[in-house]
C-alpha positions as a Python dict, from the first residue, in 0.01 Angstrom:
ca = {
    (1, 'M'): (0, 0, 0),
    (2, 'S'): (-120, -161, 250),
    (3, 'R'): (-30, -476, 330),
    (4, 'K'): (-365, -642, 273),
    (5, 'K'): (-327, -507, -98),
    (6, 'L'): (43, -601, -104),
    (7, 'N'): (-61, -972, -19),
    (8, 'N'): (-377, -969, -293),
    (9, 'Y'): (-68, -824, -615),
    (10, 'V'): (121, -1129, -522),
    (11, 'F'): (-132, -1363, -486),
    (12, 'M'): (-146, -1251, -865),
    (13, 'S'): (132, -1321, -954),
    (14, 'I'): (83, -1681, -759),
    (15, 'C'): (-232, -1756, -964),
    (16, 'E'): (-55, -1600, -1301),
    (17, 'I'): (221, -1894, -1232),
    (18, 'T'): (-2, -2177, -1098),
    (19, 'L'): (-200, -2191, -1373),
    (20, 'E'): (50, -2188, -1615),
    (21, 'L'): (219, -2459, -1408),
    (22, 'F'): (-111, -2621, -1355),
    (23, 'K'): (-124, -2668, -1769),
    (24, 'K'): (215, -2850, -1800),
    (25, 'T'): (86, -3153, -1520),
    (26, 'N'): (-215, -3427, -1581),
    (27, 'Y'): (-465, -3260, -1245),
    (28, 'T'): (-812, -3238, -1403),
    (29, 'S'): (-819, -2837, -1185),
    (30, 'H'): (-599, -2582, -1081),
    (31, 'S'): (-755, -2643, -722),
    (32, 'S'): (-661, -2965, -720),
    (33, 'Y'): (-257, -2914, -825),
    (34, 'C'): (-231, -2642, -558),
    (35, 'N'): (-409, -2834, -274),
    (36, 'S'): (-165, -3133, -370),
    (37, 'L'): (109, -2883, -348),
    (38, 'K'): (-24, -2773, -29),
    (39, 'M'): (15, -3136, 102),
    (40, 'A'): (256, -3217, -60),
    (41, 'I'): (421, -2913, 192),
    (42, 'K'): (239, -2974, 450),
    (43, 'D'): (355, -3355, 445),
    (44, 'D'): (750, -3250, 364),
    (45, 'K'): (691, -3543, 56),
    (46, 'L'): (766, -3301, -237),
    (47, 'S'): (907, -3421, -613),
    (48, 'S'): (1122, -3346, -767),
    (49, 'R'): (881, -3171, -998),
    (50, 'D'): (696, -2986, -686),
    (51, 'K'): (1031, -2861, -624),
    (52, 'D'): (1115, -2730, -950),
    (53, 'H'): (782, -2566, -1006),
    (54, 'L'): (814, -2421, -610),
    (55, 'I'): (1149, -2284, -732),
    (56, 'H'): (1030, -2127, -1082),
    (57, 'I'): (763, -1900, -808),
    (58, 'S'): (1016, -1822, -632),
    (59, 'N'): (1218, -1696, -919),
    (60, 'V'): (940, -1474, -1054),
    (61, 'L'): (872, -1341, -707),
    (62, 'V'): (1225, -1239, -685),
    (63, 'I'): (1211, -1051, -1038),
    (64, 'I'): (900, -915, -930),
    (65, 'Y'): (899, -843, -637),
    (66, 'S'): (1233, -847, -444),
    (67, 'F'): (1127, -1091, -172),
    (68, 'T'): (1394, -1251, 14),
    (69, 'S'): (1335, -1685, 51),
    (70, 'E'): (1220, -1649, 405),
    (71, 'E'): (901, -1391, 256),
    (72, 'I'): (893, -1608, -72),
    (73, 'G'): (825, -1907, 118),
    (74, 'E'): (549, -1735, 371),
    (75, 'Y'): (399, -1619, 66),
    (76, 'I'): (319, -1952, -113),
    (77, 'C'): (253, -2106, 203),
    (78, 'E'): (-7, -1880, 264),
    (79, 'Y'): (-116, -1900, -36),
    (80, 'L'): (-166, -2303, -85),
    (81, 'E'): (-294, -2250, 298),
    (82, 'S'): (-567, -2055, 282),
    (83, 'E'): (-710, -2180, -27),
    (84, 'A'): (-698, -1836, -195),
    (85, 'Y'): (-601, -2033, -542),
    (86, 'L'): (-1021, -2056, -483),
    (87, 'V'): (-1119, -1650, -459),
    (88, 'F'): (-813, -1543, -730),
    (89, 'E'): (-847, -1815, -1000),
    (90, 'K'): (-1121, -1610, -1168),
    (91, 'P'): (-1001, -1279, -1208),
    (92, 'V'): (-662, -1417, -1277),
    (93, 'K'): (-836, -1640, -1597),
    (94, 'L'): (-1048, -1315, -1702),
    (95, 'T'): (-736, -1083, -1695),
    (96, 'Q'): (-582, -1353, -1899),
    (97, 'E'): (-825, -1370, -2159),
    (98, 'F'): (-804, -990, -2234),
    (99, 'F'): (-479, -890, -2179),
    (100, 'P'): (-376, -1232, -2317),
    (101, 'F'): (12, -1073, -2324),
    (102, 'S'): (25, -1028, -1900),
    (103, 'G'): (197, -1301, -1723),
    (104, 'N'): (335, -1475, -1917),
    (105, 'W'): (576, -1609, -1700),
}
């Protein structure tokens, strides 16, 4: 499998997870939630909720992909920094709409 395909699968997984986590917050949009998480990581000002969410994302990625902690950190940071959530949100939502039992994290 090419690196680009793997990145897409991982980003889809992260998007599925963050969409579920976002629903438990007071943010008005998934993109504002992800942007806030990106800034919290960048500024090294993670709240306890942010840490819990990052741990949850990490745990799911370990189960699915068997990544190391370092690889998980790289994927999460790349997902947030590149704003991949803007690209993957719609396809993930459509997938969840047509296959409602997929990705119940």
